[in-house]
C-alpha atoms as an extended CHARMM CRD file, in Angstrom:
* protein
*
       181  EXT
         1         1  UNK       CA              0.0000000000        0.0000000000        0.0000000000  PROA      1               0.0000000000
         2         2  UNK       CA              1.1660000000        3.5050000000       -0.8210000000  PROA      2               0.0000000000
         3         3  UNK       CA              0.0920000000        6.8130000000        0.6960000000  PROA      3               0.0000000000
         4         4  UNK       CA             -0.0700000000       10.0840000000       -1.2000000000  PROA      4               0.0000000000
         5         5  UNK       CA             -0.2640000000       13.2470000000        0.9080000000  PROA      5               0.0000000000
         6         6  UNK       CA             -2.8630000000       15.8680000000       -0.0180000000  PROA      6               0.0000000000
         7         7  UNK       CA             -2.8520000000       19.6490000000        0.4470000000  PROA      7               0.0000000000
         8         8  UNK       CA             -4.8470000000       19.1000000000        3.6690000000  PROA      8               0.0000000000
         9         9  UNK       CA             -2.4210000000       17.9510000000        6.3980000000  PROA      9               0.0000000000
        10        10  UNK       CA             -3.2760000000       14.4610000000        7.6530000000  PROA      10              0.0000000000
        11        11  UNK       CA             -5.6050000000       13.5710000000        4.7770000000  PROA      11              0.0000000000
        12        12  UNK       CA             -4.0810000000       10.8150000000        2.6430000000  PROA      12              0.0000000000
        13        13  UNK       CA             -5.0110000000        8.9690000000       -0.5340000000  PROA      13              0.0000000000
        14        14  UNK       CA             -4.1380000000        5.3000000000       -0.0190000000  PROA      14              0.0000000000
        15        15  UNK       CA             -3.5760000000        2.9170000000       -2.9090000000  PROA      15              0.0000000000
        16        16  UNK       CA             -3.3080000000       -0.8140000000       -2.2800000000  PROA      16              0.0000000000
        17        17  UNK       CA             -0.9400000000       -3.0730000000       -4.1430000000  PROA      17              0.0000000000
        18        18  UNK       CA             -3.1350000000       -5.1460000000       -6.4550000000  PROA      18              0.0000000000
        19        19  UNK       CA             -2.0190000000       -8.6040000000       -7.5320000000  PROA      19              0.0000000000
        20        20  UNK       CA             -3.6230000000       -9.7100000000      -10.8170000000  PROA      20              0.0000000000
        21        21  UNK       CA             -3.5300000000      -12.9540000000      -12.7400000000  PROA      21              0.0000000000
        22        22  UNK       CA             -5.8120000000      -14.9720000000      -15.0230000000  PROA      22              0.0000000000
        23        23  UNK       CA             -8.1700000000      -15.6700000000      -12.0830000000  PROA      23              0.0000000000
        24        24  UNK       CA             -8.7590000000      -12.0230000000      -11.2230000000  PROA      24              0.0000000000
        25        25  UNK       CA             -7.2000000000       -9.8380000000       -8.5470000000  PROA      25              0.0000000000
        26        26  UNK       CA             -6.3090000000       -9.7390000000       -4.8690000000  PROA      26              0.0000000000
        27        27  UNK       CA             -5.3830000000       -6.8890000000       -2.5490000000  PROA      27              0.0000000000
        28        28  UNK       CA             -5.3300000000       -6.0980000000        1.1430000000  PROA      28              0.0000000000
        29        29  UNK       CA             -7.8720000000       -3.3520000000        1.7410000000  PROA      29              0.0000000000
        30        30  UNK       CA             -6.6880000000       -2.9150000000        5.3050000000  PROA      30              0.0000000000
        31        31  UNK       CA             -3.5400000000       -3.9890000000        7.1180000000  PROA      31              0.0000000000
        32        32  UNK       CA             -3.3180000000       -2.5260000000       10.6070000000  PROA      32              0.0000000000
        33        33  UNK       CA              0.4600000000       -2.2430000000       10.9030000000  PROA      33              0.0000000000
        34        34  UNK       CA              0.9140000000       -0.8160000000        7.4030000000  PROA      34              0.0000000000
        35        35  UNK       CA             -1.9600000000        1.6310000000        7.9800000000  PROA      35              0.0000000000
        36        36  UNK       CA             -0.3330000000        2.8090000000       11.2460000000  PROA      36              0.0000000000
        37        37  UNK       CA              2.9990000000        3.2040000000        9.4860000000  PROA      37              0.0000000000
        38        38  UNK       CA              1.4730000000        5.3110000000        6.6850000000  PROA      38              0.0000000000
        39        39  UNK       CA             -0.9330000000        7.4600000000        8.7050000000  PROA      39              0.0000000000
        40        40  UNK       CA              0.5690000000        7.6350000000       12.1810000000  PROA      40              0.0000000000
        41        41  UNK       CA             -2.8260000000        6.6240000000       13.5900000000  PROA      41              0.0000000000
        42        42  UNK       CA             -2.2690000000        3.9180000000       16.2130000000  PROA      42              0.0000000000
        43        43  UNK       CA             -5.8330000000        3.6560000000       17.5100000000  PROA      43              0.0000000000
        44        44  UNK       CA             -8.3990000000        1.1980000000       16.3440000000  PROA      44              0.0000000000
        45        45  UNK       CA            -11.4790000000        1.2620000000       14.1940000000  PROA      45              0.0000000000
        46        46  UNK       CA            -14.6690000000        0.6390000000       16.1610000000  PROA      46              0.0000000000
        47        47  UNK       CA            -17.3620000000        0.6190000000       13.5020000000  PROA      47              0.0000000000
        48        48  UNK       CA            -17.7440000000       -0.3650000000        9.8380000000  PROA      48              0.0000000000
        49        49  UNK       CA            -20.4340000000        1.3640000000        7.7560000000  PROA      49              0.0000000000
        50        50  UNK       CA            -21.8800000000        0.4930000000        4.3520000000  PROA      50              0.0000000000
        51        51  UNK       CA            -23.8120000000        2.9820000000        2.2210000000  PROA      51              0.0000000000
        52        52  UNK       CA            -25.7470000000        2.0910000000       -0.9500000000  PROA      52              0.0000000000
        53        53  UNK       CA            -26.7440000000        4.9400000000       -3.2420000000  PROA      53              0.0000000000
        54        54  UNK       CA            -27.7600000000        5.7620000000       -6.7970000000  PROA      54              0.0000000000
        55        55  UNK       CA            -26.4640000000        8.3880000000       -9.2400000000  PROA      55              0.0000000000
        56        56  UNK       CA            -26.5330000000       12.0280000000       -8.0290000000  PROA      56              0.0000000000
        57        57  UNK       CA            -27.0170000000       11.1520000000       -4.3450000000  PROA      57              0.0000000000
        58        58  UNK       CA            -25.0150000000       13.6430000000       -2.3300000000  PROA      58              0.0000000000
        59        59  UNK       CA            -24.3180000000       12.8940000000        1.3330000000  PROA      59              0.0000000000
        60        60  UNK       CA            -22.6930000000       15.4120000000        3.6480000000  PROA      60              0.0000000000
        61        61  UNK       CA            -20.9420000000       17.4130000000        4.8180000000  PROA      61              0.0000000000
        62        62  UNK       CA            -20.9820000000       15.4490000000        8.0930000000  PROA      62              0.0000000000
        63        63  UNK       CA            -18.8900000000       15.4160000000       11.2490000000  PROA      63              0.0000000000
        64        64  UNK       CA            -19.2380000000       14.8770000000       14.9980000000  PROA      64              0.0000000000
        65        65  UNK       CA            -18.3090000000       17.8230000000       17.2040000000  PROA      65              0.0000000000
        66        66  UNK       CA            -17.6500000000       15.4850000000       20.1530000000  PROA      66              0.0000000000
        67        67  UNK       CA            -16.4150000000       11.9310000000       19.6600000000  PROA      67              0.0000000000
        68        68  UNK       CA            -14.8550000000       13.0610000000       16.3550000000  PROA      68              0.0000000000
        69        69  UNK       CA            -14.4920000000       10.2840000000       13.8500000000  PROA      69              0.0000000000
        70        70  UNK       CA            -11.5640000000        9.4590000000       11.6580000000  PROA      70              0.0000000000
        71        71  UNK       CA            -12.7440000000        7.6140000000        8.5470000000  PROA      71              0.0000000000
        72        72  UNK       CA            -11.0930000000        5.2230000000        6.1250000000  PROA      72              0.0000000000
        73        73  UNK       CA            -13.3640000000        5.3200000000        3.0730000000  PROA      73              0.0000000000
        74        74  UNK       CA            -13.5140000000        3.3020000000       -0.1430000000  PROA      74              0.0000000000
        75        75  UNK       CA            -15.8450000000        2.3380000000       -2.9630000000  PROA      75              0.0000000000
        76        76  UNK       CA            -16.4250000000       -1.3260000000       -3.8420000000  PROA      76              0.0000000000
        77        77  UNK       CA            -18.9720000000       -0.7100000000       -6.6220000000  PROA      77              0.0000000000
        78        78  UNK       CA            -19.2800000000        2.4230000000       -8.7310000000  PROA      78              0.0000000000
        79        79  UNK       CA            -17.6340000000        5.8210000000       -8.3280000000  PROA      79              0.0000000000
        80        80  UNK       CA            -17.8930000000        8.8930000000       -6.0940000000  PROA      80              0.0000000000
        81        81  UNK       CA            -16.4580000000       12.3630000000       -5.8170000000  PROA      81              0.0000000000
        82        82  UNK       CA            -15.3280000000       12.3950000000       -2.1800000000  PROA      82              0.0000000000
        83        83  UNK       CA            -14.9050000000       15.7040000000       -0.3480000000  PROA      83              0.0000000000
        84        84  UNK       CA            -13.2720000000       16.6830000000        2.9370000000  PROA      84              0.0000000000
        85        85  UNK       CA            -13.2740000000       20.1540000000        4.5030000000  PROA      85              0.0000000000
        86        86  UNK       CA            -10.7780000000       21.2150000000        7.1710000000  PROA      86              0.0000000000
        87        87  UNK       CA            -12.8050000000       22.4790000000       10.1520000000  PROA      87              0.0000000000
        88        88  UNK       CA             -9.9160000000       22.7070000000       12.6280000000  PROA      88              0.0000000000
        89        89  UNK       CA             -9.9540000000       26.3910000000       13.6580000000  PROA      89              0.0000000000
        90        90  UNK       CA             -6.2070000000       26.5560000000       14.3190000000  PROA      90              0.0000000000
        91        91  UNK       CA             -5.2050000000       24.8430000000       11.0780000000  PROA      91              0.0000000000
        92        92  UNK       CA             -3.4170000000       26.7560000000        8.3100000000  PROA      92              0.0000000000
        93        93  UNK       CA             -5.8390000000       25.0560000000        5.8740000000  PROA      93              0.0000000000
        94        94  UNK       CA             -9.0020000000       25.8690000000        7.8760000000  PROA      94              0.0000000000
        95        95  UNK       CA            -11.9730000000       26.1760000000        5.5190000000  PROA      95              0.0000000000
        96        96  UNK       CA            -10.1790000000       24.5910000000        2.5840000000  PROA      96              0.0000000000
        97        97  UNK       CA            -11.6240000000       21.5370000000        0.8360000000  PROA      97              0.0000000000
        98        98  UNK       CA            -10.2570000000       18.6370000000       -1.1610000000  PROA      98              0.0000000000
        99        99  UNK       CA            -12.1480000000       16.5330000000       -3.6670000000  PROA      99              0.0000000000
       100       100  UNK       CA            -10.9780000000       13.2150000000       -5.0770000000  PROA      100             0.0000000000
       101       101  UNK       CA            -12.4440000000       10.4480000000       -7.2040000000  PROA      101             0.0000000000
       102       102  UNK       CA            -12.7650000000        7.0730000000       -5.5050000000  PROA      102             0.0000000000
       103       103  UNK       CA            -14.0110000000        4.0730000000       -7.4430000000  PROA      103             0.0000000000
       104       104  UNK       CA            -14.1470000000        0.3130000000       -7.5190000000  PROA      104             0.0000000000
       105       105  UNK       CA            -11.8980000000        0.4940000000      -10.5870000000  PROA      105             0.0000000000
       106       106  UNK       CA             -9.1210000000        2.6530000000       -9.0970000000  PROA      106             0.0000000000
       107       107  UNK       CA             -9.3560000000        0.9910000000       -5.6430000000  PROA      107             0.0000000000
       108       108  UNK       CA             -8.1480000000        4.1990000000       -3.9790000000  PROA      108             0.0000000000
       109       109  UNK       CA             -9.0700000000        4.8490000000       -0.3610000000  PROA      109             0.0000000000
       110       110  UNK       CA             -9.1110000000        8.0700000000        1.5810000000  PROA      110             0.0000000000
       111       111  UNK       CA             -7.9660000000        8.5070000000        5.1750000000  PROA      111             0.0000000000
       112       112  UNK       CA             -9.9350000000       11.3450000000        6.7560000000  PROA      112             0.0000000000
       113       113  UNK       CA             -8.5930000000       12.0180000000       10.2560000000  PROA      113             0.0000000000
       114       114  UNK       CA            -10.7580000000       13.6120000000       12.9610000000  PROA      114             0.0000000000
       115       115  UNK       CA            -11.2010000000       17.3420000000       12.4180000000  PROA      115             0.0000000000
       116       116  UNK       CA            -12.7220000000       17.2820000000        8.9600000000  PROA      116             0.0000000000
       117       117  UNK       CA            -16.2580000000       17.4670000000        7.5990000000  PROA      117             0.0000000000
       118       118  UNK       CA            -16.8890000000       14.7880000000        4.9810000000  PROA      118             0.0000000000
       119       119  UNK       CA            -19.2730000000       14.0880000000        2.1220000000  PROA      119             0.0000000000
       120       120  UNK       CA            -19.5520000000       12.4560000000       -1.2690000000  PROA      120             0.0000000000
       121       121  UNK       CA            -21.4590000000       12.6070000000       -4.5560000000  PROA      121             0.0000000000
       122       122  UNK       CA            -22.2910000000        9.3990000000       -6.4460000000  PROA      122             0.0000000000
       123       123  UNK       CA            -21.1740000000        9.5930000000      -10.0890000000  PROA      123             0.0000000000
       124       124  UNK       CA            -22.1520000000        6.0660000000      -11.2110000000  PROA      124             0.0000000000
       125       125  UNK       CA            -25.5710000000        4.4500000000      -11.6210000000  PROA      125             0.0000000000
       126       126  UNK       CA            -25.0970000000        2.5900000000       -8.3220000000  PROA      126             0.0000000000
       127       127  UNK       CA            -22.5190000000        2.8430000000       -5.5880000000  PROA      127             0.0000000000
       128       128  UNK       CA            -21.5040000000        0.6840000000       -2.6560000000  PROA      128             0.0000000000
       129       129  UNK       CA            -19.4440000000        2.7620000000       -0.2540000000  PROA      129             0.0000000000
       130       130  UNK       CA            -17.6520000000        1.3490000000        2.7970000000  PROA      130             0.0000000000
       131       131  UNK       CA            -15.9610000000        3.1460000000        5.6350000000  PROA      131             0.0000000000
       132       132  UNK       CA            -14.3500000000        2.3620000000        8.9420000000  PROA      132             0.0000000000
       133       133  UNK       CA            -14.6240000000        4.8600000000       11.8040000000  PROA      133             0.0000000000
       134       134  UNK       CA            -12.4170000000        5.5380000000       14.8060000000  PROA      134             0.0000000000
       135       135  UNK       CA            -15.3480000000        6.4980000000       17.0530000000  PROA      135             0.0000000000
       136       136  UNK       CA            -18.9290000000        5.3020000000       17.3320000000  PROA      136             0.0000000000
       137       137  UNK       CA            -21.7620000000        7.1850000000       15.6820000000  PROA      137             0.0000000000
       138       138  UNK       CA            -23.1340000000        9.6690000000       18.2180000000  PROA      138             0.0000000000
       139       139  UNK       CA            -26.3110000000       11.2950000000       16.8310000000  PROA      139             0.0000000000
       140       140  UNK       CA            -26.3970000000       13.9910000000       19.5400000000  PROA      140             0.0000000000
       141       141  UNK       CA            -22.9260000000       15.1890000000       18.4830000000  PROA      141             0.0000000000
       142       142  UNK       CA            -23.5050000000       14.9230000000       14.7510000000  PROA      142             0.0000000000
       143       143  UNK       CA            -23.3450000000       18.1290000000       12.7350000000  PROA      143             0.0000000000
       144       144  UNK       CA            -23.8630000000       18.9790000000        9.0820000000  PROA      144             0.0000000000
       145       145  UNK       CA            -22.5610000000       21.8280000000        6.9440000000  PROA      145             0.0000000000
       146       146  UNK       CA            -24.5160000000       22.5710000000        3.7690000000  PROA      146             0.0000000000
       147       147  UNK       CA            -22.9970000000       20.8740000000        0.7560000000  PROA      147             0.0000000000
       148       148  UNK       CA            -23.5800000000       24.0000000000       -1.3680000000  PROA      148             0.0000000000
       149       149  UNK       CA            -22.2420000000       26.5890000000        1.0640000000  PROA      149             0.0000000000
       150       150  UNK       CA            -21.0520000000       29.5430000000       -1.0400000000  PROA      150             0.0000000000
       151       151  UNK       CA            -18.1510000000       30.3090000000        1.3040000000  PROA      151             0.0000000000
       152       152  UNK       CA            -16.6890000000       26.8240000000        0.6650000000  PROA      152             0.0000000000
       153       153  UNK       CA            -17.5540000000       26.9010000000       -3.0640000000  PROA      153             0.0000000000
       154       154  UNK       CA            -17.0170000000       23.1650000000       -3.5250000000  PROA      154             0.0000000000
       155       155  UNK       CA            -16.8230000000       22.3020000000       -7.2240000000  PROA      155             0.0000000000
       156       156  UNK       CA            -19.1020000000       19.2550000000       -7.1390000000  PROA      156             0.0000000000
       157       157  UNK       CA            -19.1400000000       17.5730000000      -10.5890000000  PROA      157             0.0000000000
       158       158  UNK       CA            -22.9420000000       17.7310000000      -10.7720000000  PROA      158             0.0000000000
       159       159  UNK       CA            -25.1120000000       17.1230000000      -13.7850000000  PROA      159             0.0000000000
       160       160  UNK       CA            -28.4670000000       18.4770000000      -12.6600000000  PROA      160             0.0000000000
       161       161  UNK       CA            -29.7280000000       18.6680000000       -9.0940000000  PROA      161             0.0000000000
       162       162  UNK       CA            -28.3770000000       16.2740000000       -6.4660000000  PROA      162             0.0000000000
       163       163  UNK       CA            -30.5380000000       13.9660000000       -4.3840000000  PROA      163             0.0000000000
       164       164  UNK       CA            -30.0580000000       15.2470000000       -0.8460000000  PROA      164             0.0000000000
       165       165  UNK       CA            -31.6900000000       14.2100000000        2.4400000000  PROA      165             0.0000000000
       166       166  UNK       CA            -33.7340000000       16.7700000000        4.3460000000  PROA      166             0.0000000000
       167       167  UNK       CA            -31.0950000000       16.6690000000        7.0990000000  PROA      167             0.0000000000
       168       168  UNK       CA            -28.3560000000       17.5420000000        4.6340000000  PROA      168             0.0000000000
       169       169  UNK       CA            -30.5200000000       20.1850000000        2.9370000000  PROA      169             0.0000000000
       170       170  UNK       CA            -30.9630000000       21.8320000000        6.3390000000  PROA      170             0.0000000000
       171       171  UNK       CA            -27.2640000000       21.8390000000        7.1990000000  PROA      171             0.0000000000
       172       172  UNK       CA            -25.7660000000       25.0390000000        8.5540000000  PROA      172             0.0000000000
       173       173  UNK       CA            -23.5020000000       27.4640000000        6.7490000000  PROA      173             0.0000000000
       174       174  UNK       CA            -19.7710000000       27.0810000000        7.1730000000  PROA      174             0.0000000000
       175       175  UNK       CA            -19.7120000000       30.5160000000        8.7890000000  PROA      175             0.0000000000
       176       176  UNK       CA            -22.0560000000       29.4300000000       11.6030000000  PROA      176             0.0000000000
       177       177  UNK       CA            -20.8920000000       25.8200000000       11.9700000000  PROA      177             0.0000000000
       178       178  UNK       CA            -19.3810000000       24.5250000000       15.1890000000  PROA      178             0.0000000000
       179       179  UNK       CA            -15.7540000000       23.7500000000       14.4740000000  PROA      179             0.0000000000
       180       180  UNK       CA            -12.8900000000       22.0850000000       16.2750000000  PROA      180             0.0000000000
       181       181  UNK       CA            -10.6330000000       24.3450000000       18.3570000000  PROA      181             0.0000000000
């Protein structure tokens, strides 16, 4: 597995080593020691989540203000445009966002450490999206920043209007969002 740093400190694109032959392919999607070596994160994952969505579903921008979650995300069917926003008030990249394409074909994963809001847009007809979290889901601490906040100006690769939940549609502006100190 290889790690490619991004402009947002701590956020990494991870690419597994894929072994192919006439039977198909094999790769390790997670190897604890290698993951620790690449990310510096020595804790454990406590929850695995699986999201199924159709084209133009947009989920996010989510985070937990207490019990912040680190996430290791990947796509096992289809393709997404995955977005993270730095919401660490003291960070030199506070308010900046990063978007990357994750797909079953490219097998890339994204490590999103605690301190970032996260969301994704489905680009394929169907998508199966998996992610590990470093903290349990805590609905009372969950927050949402509007996906279309003009201050963030995220360049979502949309064709038409996205399919967004009422919770996500009612997210707060970046300017009024609770952030990490």
